[in-house]
C-alpha angles and dihedrals in degrees: 000000000000089000090055092049091050093049093046090050090051092051090050091051090051089054092068097070090041092054092046089052091051090049091049091050095050092043092052093045091051093049091055092048123101091243112112116195091206094052091046090050091055096038111159094003101095096229123197124242089255093055091050090049093049090049093051091046093050093050096044095249092135093053120109117279096251092050093050093048095052091044087053092048090049091051090051092052087055091049093254114137095168133256127293111251093215105041097026086224123132110266091224090062091054092046093049089050095050100034100072093060091050090050090048090052093043096050094039087054091045091052092050091047093051093047094048095043094049091049094043098041098044092046091048091049094048092048094040115181092358131108098281092049093048092049094048089048092055093046093047093048088052091049092050090053095046114090116225095237090054092051089049092056093047092051093048090051099046108023099034107027103029099032100024093217094131137024115259095228144344134081136251120200110239089225088064099041125352090194091051089048091051093050094050094044101043099080096041090048092048093049089049097045106041098076090049092045089052093053093045092049092061092047093047091048093051093046094049092046091054091048094048091055092059121107096241091061093053091045093050094048090043091054091060103265112144111253091232089060095046092049095045099041104035114007097052096045093053095037098051097064095088095042088049089058093049089047090064090058093045091056087066088055090050091052092048094043091051088068091062096038092051089053093051093048094039093238115165097234137118092293095056089043093054097042091050089049092051091049093048096042098244105151098178092061094044089050092048093048094049092048092048093052091044092050090047091052090052094047093048091051089050090054089048090052091053093050089048088055092051095052095039113061092176091061090051090053092048095052098036 
């Protein structure tokens, strides 16, 4: 346990320069964009050059670049992402309002992807080179090739418009109606998760096949243990280490894909928040949204690393 705490502490310390680098990258990119906070603040008001200059001076936009960067980092540490130039509301308030929906969509999609990939991958491995394996292979290859936004449009057309099983857009808070929430989130979560499920299915299948070919599996089954027990207790635990690593990278895809899917289904999450901010020329909101998603990706990968340490004793011994 002490070794795990030491390794996790080391990983957390290493996250500090990584996050500073992410902040620097986003900060530099936003400085080279065409978005001007002063122009956005006075949008539609025809400000004079003196008014623009006074605004930039009051908000530190004329300070040297290193000063502005460290001021920005200090503000982030205090939980201040700036103020929206259009709504005059703190960016952190808008982010905390939109982020829960994006997290709901991401983790619902992640759960669907994990369940489908385990079912498909293990089934394909057990029935290797037989009809179930061939069928799952064709379906997974199709899923890998199908973009999430295209699947979303197909689902809206056939499952929502033609069959009327789901609403075409909108969002219901789960506190108001869990059934309504599930109906509004099912299609977005499926569109988001199916490409990831298809990729993970191939990885799970390969990992389980390699594990089934090992001597200890044949020995355990030959000694009379039921195959279901051997697969569930030993094979899956050893085979899922590599898919678990890949899963951490796929969470980043899910977070990024949620931006597009939310826009298609008109969900008031981070995607809609950032796209509206881009269209309206609100750089503070865009910057806050990008940093939030980037930090979320880093934190999720840290959690995946910790889970990997828990299921892989050899890795703990190597890093201790």
